[in-house]
C-alpha positions in Angstrom: -5.4 5.5 11.3 -2.6 2.2 12.4 -0.3 1.7 9.7 0.5 -1.8 9.9 4.1 -2.1 8.6 3.6 -5.5 7.1 1.3 -3.4 4.6 2.6 -2.9 0.3 3.5 0.0 0.4 0.5 0.6 -2.6 -1.6 -0.5 0.3 -0.6 2.4 2.8 -0.5 4.6 0.5 -4.8 4.0 -0.6 -4.9 3.6 3.3 -3.8 7.3 3.4 -5.4 8.8 0.9 -8.9 6.8 1.4 -8.0 8.7 5.0 -7.1 12.0 3.5 -11.1 11.5 1.9 -12.6 10.9 4.2 -11.0 14.1 6.4 -12.2 16.3 3.3 -15.3 15.4 3.2 -15.8 16.3 7.3 -14.8 19.8 6.1 -17.0 20.0 3.0 -19.7 19.1 5.3 -18.5 21.3 8.6 -18.4 24.3 5.9 -21.7 23.9 4.3 -23.7 23.3 6.8 -21.4 26.7 9.0 -22.7 28.4 5.5 -26.4 27.4 5.9 -26.0 29.6 9.7 -23.8 32.3 8.2 -25.7 35.3 8.6 -23.7 37.6 7.0 -23.8 37.3 3.1 -20.3 37.5 2.6 -19.6 34.8 5.4 -22.0 32.6 3.8 -19.9 33.1 0.6 -16.4 33.3 1.8 -17.5 29.2 3.5 -19.5 27.8 0.1 -15.8 28.5 -1.6 -14.3 26.4 1.5 -16.9 23.9 1.2 -16.0 24.1 -2.9 -12.5 23.9 -2.3 -12.7 20.5 -0.5 -14.8 19.2 -3.0 -11.7 20.3 -5.4 -10.1 17.9 -2.9 -12.1 15.2 -3.1 -12.0 14.9 -6.4 -8.2 15.3 -6.8 -7.9 12.6 -3.8 -10.2 10.9 -5.9 -8.2 10.6 -8.6 -5.2 9.2 -7.4 -7.1 6.4 -5.7 -8.7 5.4 -8.8 -5.4 5.2 -10.5 -4.2 3.4 -7.8 -6.4 0.9 -9.0 -5.9 0.4 -11.6 -2.1 0.8 -11.2 -2.7 -2.6 -8.8 -4.3 -4.3 -11.6 -2.4 -4.0 -14.3 0.0 -4.9 -12.2 -1.6 -7.9 -11.5 -2.2 -8.8 -14.9 1.5 -8.7 -16.1 2.9 -10.6 -13.1 0.1 -12.8 -13.2 -0.9 -12.1 -9.3 2.2 -12.9 -8.0 
């Protein structure tokens, strides 16, 4: 991921969070597909647990993105879009 030095700090953080969400989704997909192919029940269970953890990470990161978006709107309203 390339970060533009001229970007606003909030934009950089938003870009990092969005990239992190993409990577967490890739990890979820990987663990879930591996679980479907696992021969042993214990392995399947472990992989599904890891996939669920990734879903939790996605939810947490998404919450932060929504908070940042809300804060940007509040800031924009207070400053009149300056």
